[in-house]
N, C-alpha and C positions, 0 to 999 in steps of 0.2 A: 744265801744270807741265813744266819742263825736265827732261830725263833727267840722271842724275848725270854730272858732268863737263862739262856744257854751260856755257859761260861767256858772259855778256852783259856785255861791258865797254864803257864809254864813256870814251874817252881824249881829253882836251881839251888841246890844245897851242896856247899863245899864240905868235903870230909873234915872232921875235927882234927885237932892236933895229933900228929903221929910221931913215932920214934924217928930220930935222925937217921939218915942213911949212912950206915957204917961200911967200912971196907969189907968187900966180899959179900955184902948183903944184897939180896934181890929187892929192888924197889917195891915190887908188888906184894911182898910178904910183910912190909912194915905195918905194925899194929898201932892202935891208938895208945897214947900215954894215959895215965890215970886222969890227968887234966882233960885230955881229949875225950875220955869216956864221960866225964861230967858235962863237958860242952855238948856232946851229942845228946845226952839225956835231957838237958835243959831245952835245947832247940826242939827235940822230938816231942816233949811235953807241950810246948807252945804250938807246934805244927798240928799235933793231934786234936787240939781244940779248934783249929782253923780250917783244916782240910775238908774239901767237899767230898760227898759220897761218890763212890765209883772211880776214885782216883787211881791212876796207874802209877806204880813206883818202879823205876829202873835205876840200877846202880852199876858203876864200874866194878869189874871183878877183883880189883885190888883189895887186899885185906882191910885197909883203913876205911875204904868207902863201904865195904860190906858191913863192917862193924858200926859205922855211922848210920847206915840205913836200917840195920837190925834194931837200933835203939828205938825206932818208931813202933816196932811191934806189929807191923803189917807185912803181908806178903809182898815180895819184890822179885824182879827178874834181874839177872846180871847180864850185861852185854859188853862184849869186847870193844865195840865202837867207842865206848866211853873211857877206855884206858888212856893213861898219859901218852901224849903224842898224837892223839886224835885231833880232828879239826872241828871248828864251829859247825861246818856243814854236816859232818858226821852226826853231831848231836841233834841238829835241826831235822835231818832226815829221819833219824831214829824216833824222834818225838812227833814226827809228821806235822811239824809246826810250819805255818800257822793254820793248817787245814784239819788238825786233829779234832775229834769230837771229845768233849770232856777235858779233864785236867790231867796233867802229868807232873810227877816229881822226879827230877833227875839228881842223883847223888854222884858227884864227880870231882874233877880236879881243875886246878889252874894250870896253864893259862886258858884252857878250853872254855870254862864257864865265863870268864871275863871277856873272852873274844865274842861269845854269843851275846852277852849283855851289851857290849859296845856296838855290835852290828845291829841288834834289834832296836836300840835306843838312838841310833844315828850319831854316836859319838865320833869325834875325829880321831881319838886314840885307837890303836889297833886292839887294845884290850883294857878292861876295867879291873881294878884291884878288888879281889874278893877275899875277905878275911877267912881264916880257918874256922870252920863250923858255921859260917854265916849262910843265911837264906836270902835269895833275891826272888821276889814273887812278881811275875810279869803277866799281864792279861792282854789278850787280843780283843779288839772291839771294832765295830763298823761305825763310821761317822760319815754321813753324806757320801755313801758309796766308796769310801776310802777305808782301808784297813789300817789300824793304828795299834802300836804296842804301848801299853801304859804300865809304868812301874807302880805296883800297888803298895809294896812295903819291902824294906830291907831289915832283917833282924840279925843281930850279932849275939853270940852266947853271953858276952859280958854284960849285956843290957837286959837280959831276961831274968 
């Protein structure tokens, strides 16, 4: 059982708007569009005011997720488990959710993020729609010896 005040937050941030995949292009090299750069900066500014101390930040090594994470201006690690094609379980294992100590921010892709959200919130759908650049903030809590996942907030760049 966590001591009072300990937070275990899983913050999922979908990369901002990226270039369309053109013929002969490598999906992993797609960069953010100018609009995507603005989206990432807006969400990063909001996150920077909200994020707890000691937060771990992990991003997919795709260029668009790396650029989105870099907008936050904090150190982050890149992990291949978060690349497109990964599973919800890959992400949860990497985050050590729900047993992690402290909070973690994951910058990744659809449908993986939406699959994690649907699974953790007990949705019937196999995945939840996550807009480009949006953040979903989940918290693990104990209630009467039961572990629960609580949706704390969803932020979309258009509303910041």
